[in-house]
C-alpha beads as a LAMMPS data file, in Angstrom:
LAMMPS data file: protein, C-alpha beads

215 atoms
214 bonds

1 atom types
1 bond types

-500.0 500.0 xlo xhi
-500.0 500.0 ylo yhi
-500.0 500.0 zlo zhi

Masses

1 110.0

Atoms # bond

1 1 1 -212.760 157.423 -148.469
2 1 1 -213.739 153.765 -148.202
3 1 1 -213.166 151.645 -145.116
4 1 1 -210.045 149.929 -146.502
5 1 1 -208.406 153.204 -147.437
6 1 1 -209.214 154.682 -144.044
7 1 1 -207.665 151.691 -142.320
8 1 1 -204.482 152.005 -144.415
9 1 1 -204.284 155.718 -143.714
10 1 1 -204.800 155.197 -139.998
11 1 1 -202.150 152.476 -140.001
12 1 1 -199.696 154.793 -141.733
13 1 1 -200.338 157.525 -139.188
14 1 1 -199.859 155.142 -136.275
15 1 1 -196.677 153.744 -137.845
16 1 1 -195.284 157.232 -138.329
17 1 1 -196.154 158.149 -134.750
18 1 1 -194.508 154.982 -133.435
19 1 1 -191.387 155.644 -135.514
20 1 1 -191.244 159.172 -134.121
21 1 1 -191.587 157.865 -130.544
22 1 1 -188.867 155.264 -131.215
23 1 1 -186.539 157.977 -132.523
24 1 1 -187.205 160.113 -129.460
25 1 1 -186.556 157.111 -127.235
26 1 1 -183.392 156.270 -129.157
27 1 1 -182.131 159.830 -128.855
28 1 1 -183.061 159.941 -125.177
29 1 1 -181.127 156.718 -124.560
30 1 1 -178.057 158.101 -126.283
31 1 1 -178.403 161.357 -124.367
32 1 1 -178.425 159.372 -121.134
33 1 1 -175.396 157.345 -122.216
34 1 1 -173.466 160.511 -123.131
35 1 1 -174.404 162.204 -119.854
36 1 1 -173.408 159.091 -117.890
37 1 1 -170.080 158.959 -119.736
38 1 1 -169.393 162.630 -118.968
39 1 1 -170.222 162.093 -115.290
40 1 1 -167.947 159.015 -115.191
41 1 1 -165.032 160.899 -116.771
42 1 1 -165.579 163.840 -114.440
43 1 1 -165.643 161.542 -111.392
44 1 1 -162.488 159.780 -112.599
45 1 1 -160.699 163.109 -113.032
46 1 1 -161.680 164.168 -109.527
47 1 1 -160.570 160.805 -108.116
48 1 1 -157.297 160.891 -110.048
49 1 1 -156.556 164.437 -108.939
50 1 1 -157.245 163.518 -105.314
51 1 1 -155.153 160.337 -105.539
52 1 1 -152.275 162.267 -107.114
53 1 1 -152.549 164.919 -104.435
54 1 1 -152.606 162.258 -101.698
55 1 1 -149.565 160.580 -103.266
56 1 1 -147.609 163.853 -103.381
57 1 1 -148.632 164.620 -99.790
58 1 1 -147.379 161.194 -98.708
59 1 1 -144.062 161.674 -100.494
60 1 1 -143.686 165.066 -98.832
61 1 1 -144.475 163.631 -95.381
62 1 1 -142.010 160.775 -95.901
63 1 1 -139.357 163.278 -96.882
64 1 1 -140.041 165.460 -93.864
65 1 1 -140.052 162.496 -91.482
66 1 1 -136.637 161.304 -92.696
67 1 1 -137.667 157.703 -92.073
68 1 1 -134.905 156.437 -94.361
69 1 1 -132.221 158.893 -93.257
70 1 1 -129.731 158.329 -90.450
71 1 1 -131.734 155.383 -89.141
72 1 1 -130.565 151.967 -88.009
73 1 1 -133.009 149.066 -88.191
74 1 1 -132.868 145.475 -87.027
75 1 1 -133.486 142.757 -89.602
76 1 1 -135.791 139.777 -89.080
77 1 1 -132.758 137.475 -89.095
78 1 1 -131.018 139.346 -86.276
79 1 1 -128.784 141.625 -88.323
80 1 1 -128.647 145.393 -88.733
81 1 1 -129.298 147.795 -91.583
82 1 1 -127.507 151.132 -91.220
83 1 1 -127.146 154.377 -93.188
84 1 1 -123.856 152.979 -94.482
85 1 1 -125.746 150.063 -96.030
86 1 1 -128.077 152.530 -97.702
87 1 1 -125.121 154.234 -99.362
88 1 1 -124.050 150.995 -101.025
89 1 1 -126.453 151.643 -103.909
90 1 1 -127.446 154.686 -105.903
91 1 1 -131.088 153.650 -105.565
92 1 1 -132.698 151.426 -102.926
93 1 1 -136.221 150.047 -103.196
94 1 1 -137.777 149.711 -99.733
95 1 1 -140.571 147.192 -100.234
96 1 1 -143.117 147.370 -97.397
97 1 1 -144.956 144.061 -97.064
98 1 1 -146.860 141.909 -94.577
99 1 1 -147.104 138.213 -93.779
100 1 1 -150.875 138.295 -94.422
101 1 1 -150.558 139.887 -97.885
102 1 1 -150.571 137.310 -100.747
103 1 1 -149.572 139.824 -103.488
104 1 1 -146.623 140.897 -101.319
105 1 1 -145.408 137.327 -100.945
106 1 1 -145.986 136.503 -104.605
107 1 1 -143.691 139.269 -105.856
108 1 1 -140.776 138.551 -103.479
109 1 1 -139.008 136.123 -105.893
110 1 1 -139.257 138.716 -108.684
111 1 1 -137.700 141.378 -106.462
112 1 1 -134.973 138.914 -105.475
113 1 1 -134.077 138.378 -109.160
114 1 1 -133.938 142.103 -109.793
115 1 1 -131.808 142.648 -106.705
116 1 1 -128.979 140.758 -108.462
117 1 1 -129.408 142.030 -112.015
118 1 1 -127.909 145.493 -111.734
119 1 1 -124.233 146.467 -111.442
120 1 1 -122.892 146.762 -107.920
121 1 1 -123.581 150.191 -106.496
122 1 1 -126.547 150.851 -108.788
123 1 1 -129.590 149.245 -107.195
124 1 1 -130.646 147.166 -104.211
125 1 1 -133.857 145.924 -102.594
126 1 1 -134.621 146.093 -98.876
127 1 1 -137.797 144.656 -97.404
128 1 1 -139.737 146.113 -94.488
129 1 1 -141.940 143.605 -92.669
130 1 1 -144.672 146.006 -91.612
131 1 1 -146.563 143.587 -89.349
132 1 1 -143.409 142.691 -87.439
133 1 1 -144.631 145.424 -85.078
134 1 1 -148.184 145.653 -83.774
135 1 1 -150.386 148.716 -83.377
136 1 1 -149.090 149.202 -79.841
137 1 1 -145.521 149.450 -81.066
138 1 1 -144.562 146.024 -79.718
139 1 1 -142.488 143.567 -81.722
140 1 1 -144.619 140.668 -82.956
141 1 1 -142.319 137.679 -82.700
142 1 1 -144.830 135.342 -84.336
143 1 1 -144.974 137.488 -87.463
144 1 1 -141.196 137.765 -87.520
145 1 1 -140.942 133.976 -87.437
146 1 1 -143.553 133.733 -90.195
147 1 1 -141.646 136.356 -92.173
148 1 1 -138.425 134.369 -91.882
149 1 1 -140.188 131.281 -93.258
150 1 1 -141.673 133.273 -96.131
151 1 1 -138.404 134.847 -97.248
152 1 1 -136.598 131.528 -96.954
153 1 1 -139.203 129.783 -99.107
154 1 1 -139.057 132.638 -101.656
155 1 1 -135.258 132.424 -101.780
156 1 1 -134.885 136.033 -100.669
157 1 1 -131.356 137.108 -99.737
158 1 1 -131.859 140.878 -99.465
159 1 1 -132.354 142.199 -95.905
160 1 1 -135.842 142.467 -94.439
161 1 1 -136.224 145.030 -91.680
162 1 1 -138.202 144.843 -88.470
163 1 1 -140.536 147.823 -88.454
164 1 1 -139.722 150.012 -85.458
165 1 1 -142.502 151.583 -83.394
166 1 1 -141.917 154.940 -85.070
167 1 1 -141.672 153.506 -88.589
168 1 1 -144.783 151.366 -88.090
169 1 1 -146.783 154.330 -86.813
170 1 1 -145.635 156.479 -89.707
171 1 1 -146.333 153.899 -92.412
172 1 1 -149.707 152.964 -90.935
173 1 1 -150.759 156.597 -91.169
174 1 1 -149.309 157.377 -94.570
175 1 1 -149.665 154.397 -96.916
176 1 1 -152.871 152.923 -98.311
177 1 1 -151.766 149.346 -97.725
178 1 1 -149.197 146.722 -98.607
179 1 1 -147.248 146.263 -100.698
180 1 1 -145.971 149.807 -101.006
181 1 1 -142.485 150.485 -102.320
182 1 1 -140.336 153.581 -101.822
183 1 1 -137.407 154.304 -104.140
184 1 1 -134.752 156.117 -102.130
185 1 1 -131.354 157.554 -103.043
186 1 1 -128.102 156.932 -101.164
187 1 1 -128.786 159.846 -98.826
188 1 1 -132.223 158.601 -97.836
189 1 1 -134.215 161.018 -99.988
190 1 1 -137.423 159.530 -101.404
191 1 1 -137.488 159.641 -105.211
192 1 1 -140.656 157.736 -105.990
193 1 1 -143.437 155.734 -104.362
194 1 1 -145.301 152.777 -105.879
195 1 1 -148.509 151.344 -104.421
196 1 1 -149.369 147.732 -105.210
197 1 1 -147.544 144.683 -106.508
198 1 1 -146.147 143.992 -109.967
199 1 1 -144.476 141.279 -112.021
200 1 1 -140.843 141.076 -113.117
201 1 1 -141.249 143.160 -116.283
202 1 1 -143.310 145.806 -114.520
203 1 1 -140.774 146.216 -111.726
204 1 1 -137.839 146.281 -114.135
205 1 1 -139.457 149.101 -116.103
206 1 1 -140.064 151.078 -112.892
207 1 1 -136.510 150.514 -111.651
208 1 1 -134.984 151.523 -114.987
209 1 1 -137.128 154.659 -115.038
210 1 1 -136.027 155.691 -111.540
211 1 1 -132.378 154.973 -112.307
212 1 1 -132.561 157.068 -115.475
213 1 1 -133.839 160.031 -113.446
214 1 1 -131.061 159.883 -110.872
215 1 1 -127.982 159.873 -113.110

Bonds

1 1 1 2
2 1 2 3
3 1 3 4
4 1 4 5
5 1 5 6
6 1 6 7
7 1 7 8
8 1 8 9
9 1 9 10
10 1 10 11
11 1 11 12
12 1 12 13
13 1 13 14
14 1 14 15
15 1 15 16
16 1 16 17
17 1 17 18
18 1 18 19
19 1 19 20
20 1 20 21
21 1 21 22
22 1 22 23
23 1 23 24
24 1 24 25
25 1 25 26
26 1 26 27
27 1 27 28
28 1 28 29
29 1 29 30
30 1 30 31
31 1 31 32
32 1 32 33
33 1 33 34
34 1 34 35
35 1 35 36
36 1 36 37
37 1 37 38
38 1 38 39
39 1 39 40
40 1 40 41
41 1 41 42
42 1 42 43
43 1 43 44
44 1 44 45
45 1 45 46
46 1 46 47
47 1 47 48
48 1 48 49
49 1 49 50
50 1 50 51
51 1 51 52
52 1 52 53
53 1 53 54
54 1 54 55
55 1 55 56
56 1 56 57
57 1 57 58
58 1 58 59
59 1 59 60
60 1 60 61
61 1 61 62
62 1 62 63
63 1 63 64
64 1 64 65
65 1 65 66
66 1 66 67
67 1 67 68
68 1 68 69
69 1 69 70
70 1 70 71
71 1 71 72
72 1 72 73
73 1 73 74
74 1 74 75
75 1 75 76
76 1 76 77
77 1 77 78
78 1 78 79
79 1 79 80
80 1 80 81
81 1 81 82
82 1 82 83
83 1 83 84
84 1 84 85
85 1 85 86
86 1 86 87
87 1 87 88
88 1 88 89
89 1 89 90
90 1 90 91
91 1 91 92
92 1 92 93
93 1 93 94
94 1 94 95
95 1 95 96
96 1 96 97
97 1 97 98
98 1 98 99
99 1 99 100
100 1 100 101
101 1 101 102
102 1 102 103
103 1 103 104
104 1 104 105
105 1 105 106
106 1 106 107
107 1 107 108
108 1 108 109
109 1 109 110
110 1 110 111
111 1 111 112
112 1 112 113
113 1 113 114
114 1 114 115
115 1 115 116
116 1 116 117
117 1 117 118
118 1 118 119
119 1 119 120
120 1 120 121
121 1 121 122
122 1 122 123
123 1 123 124
124 1 124 125
125 1 125 126
126 1 126 127
127 1 127 128
128 1 128 129
129 1 129 130
130 1 130 131
131 1 131 132
132 1 132 133
133 1 133 134
134 1 134 135
135 1 135 136
136 1 136 137
137 1 137 138
138 1 138 139
139 1 139 140
140 1 140 141
141 1 141 142
142 1 142 143
143 1 143 144
144 1 144 145
145 1 145 146
146 1 146 147
147 1 147 148
148 1 148 149
149 1 149 150
150 1 150 151
151 1 151 152
152 1 152 153
153 1 153 154
154 1 154 155
155 1 155 156
156 1 156 157
157 1 157 158
158 1 158 159
159 1 159 160
160 1 160 161
161 1 161 162
162 1 162 163
163 1 163 164
164 1 164 165
165 1 165 166
166 1 166 167
167 1 167 168
168 1 168 169
169 1 169 170
170 1 170 171
171 1 171 172
172 1 172 173
173 1 173 174
174 1 174 175
175 1 175 176
176 1 176 177
177 1 177 178
178 1 178 179
179 1 179 180
180 1 180 181
181 1 181 182
182 1 182 183
183 1 183 184
184 1 184 185
185 1 185 186
186 1 186 187
187 1 187 188
188 1 188 189
189 1 189 190
190 1 190 191
191 1 191 192
192 1 192 193
193 1 193 194
194 1 194 195
195 1 195 196
196 1 196 197
197 1 197 198
198 1 198 199
199 1 199 200
200 1 200 201
201 1 201 202
202 1 202 203
203 1 203 204
204 1 204 205
205 1 205 206
206 1 206 207
207 1 207 208
208 1 208 209
209 1 209 210
210 1 210 211
211 1 211 212
212 1 212 213
213 1 213 214
214 1 214 215
């Protein structure tokens, strides 16, 4: 074999070897991607299962605590919300919010619109100003004043409750944050819980779904 032929042959061998290494590398990369995807899905399933379990535990604890049953709460404007007020609607959405929570404040006008869109006796919204009470169970007058300004600016007419010491302690231990909304029937039984804010269409779909389940 002459020198030129040997060089060509050697080049072919090296090219074949490189192609084989590239294929192995390509397959290894895909194997890694597939394994990573499986791990991600597995982790998501674990997280989802835990979150669902936590949600069901919270609903159970709310039900056991009867925080919406036979309770009378003051409103931030000096009024009262009683069990009789709860019975005025088949479903009440208790929207837990805070003066320092921008998503909470942003969705207030949407909730106000929805509060007037359903037939009387079907649905109502009630706010709970969670930071109207501090961690020591004391009423925070500054936050109540801020809350009054916020609801006035948002055009909110539905009642907003002052969180009692007991309600504040319970919510602080059992919700992930604000806003959190509890759908409750006329007897104070919790039907559903929603964590996070939403827009008009999102809330309307949730409300309609809850109402359809309680007929």
